[in-house]
Every structure is written in C-alpha cells, then in structure tokens.
C-alpha positions as CSV (number, residue, x, y, z in Angstrom):
1,M,27.1,15.0,-1.7
2,V,26.2,14.1,-5.3
3,R,24.1,11.3,-3.9
4,V,21.9,13.8,-2.1
5,L,21.1,15.5,-5.4
6,H,20.2,12.1,-7.0
7,I,18.0,11.4,-4.0
8,A,16.1,14.7,-4.5
9,E,15.5,13.8,-8.1
10,K,14.7,10.1,-7.7
11,P,13.3,9.0,-4.3
12,S,13.6,5.4,-5.5
13,V,17.3,5.8,-5.9
14,A,17.4,7.2,-2.3
15,K,15.9,4.0,-1.1
16,L,18.4,1.8,-2.9
17,I,21.3,3.9,-1.6
18,A,19.8,3.8,1.9
19,N,19.5,0.0,1.8
20,S,23.0,-0.5,0.4
21,V,24.4,1.9,3.1
22,A,22.3,0.5,5.9
23,G,23.5,-3.0,5.1
24,N,26.2,-3.7,2.5
25,G,25.1,-7.4,2.6
26,Q,21.3,-7.2,3.3
27,I,20.5,-6.3,-0.3
28,G,19.4,-9.9,-0.8
29,R,16.2,-9.2,1.3
C-alpha cells in the first residue's frame, strides 16, 4: 500500500512500478 502513496506523489514512479509489475523482464524496452 505504500507504493500507492508514492504513486500519488510521483506519477513517474507509478509508471516505473507499473512497468516492472506488468513485466518483470520487459524493463529493457
């Protein structure tokens, strides 16, 4: 749930987290 707070403060972080969660190996895109 702490991640949600970080997302609210930094949308950029939300995108990074979403990418890493969506694909734990597609970060190389």
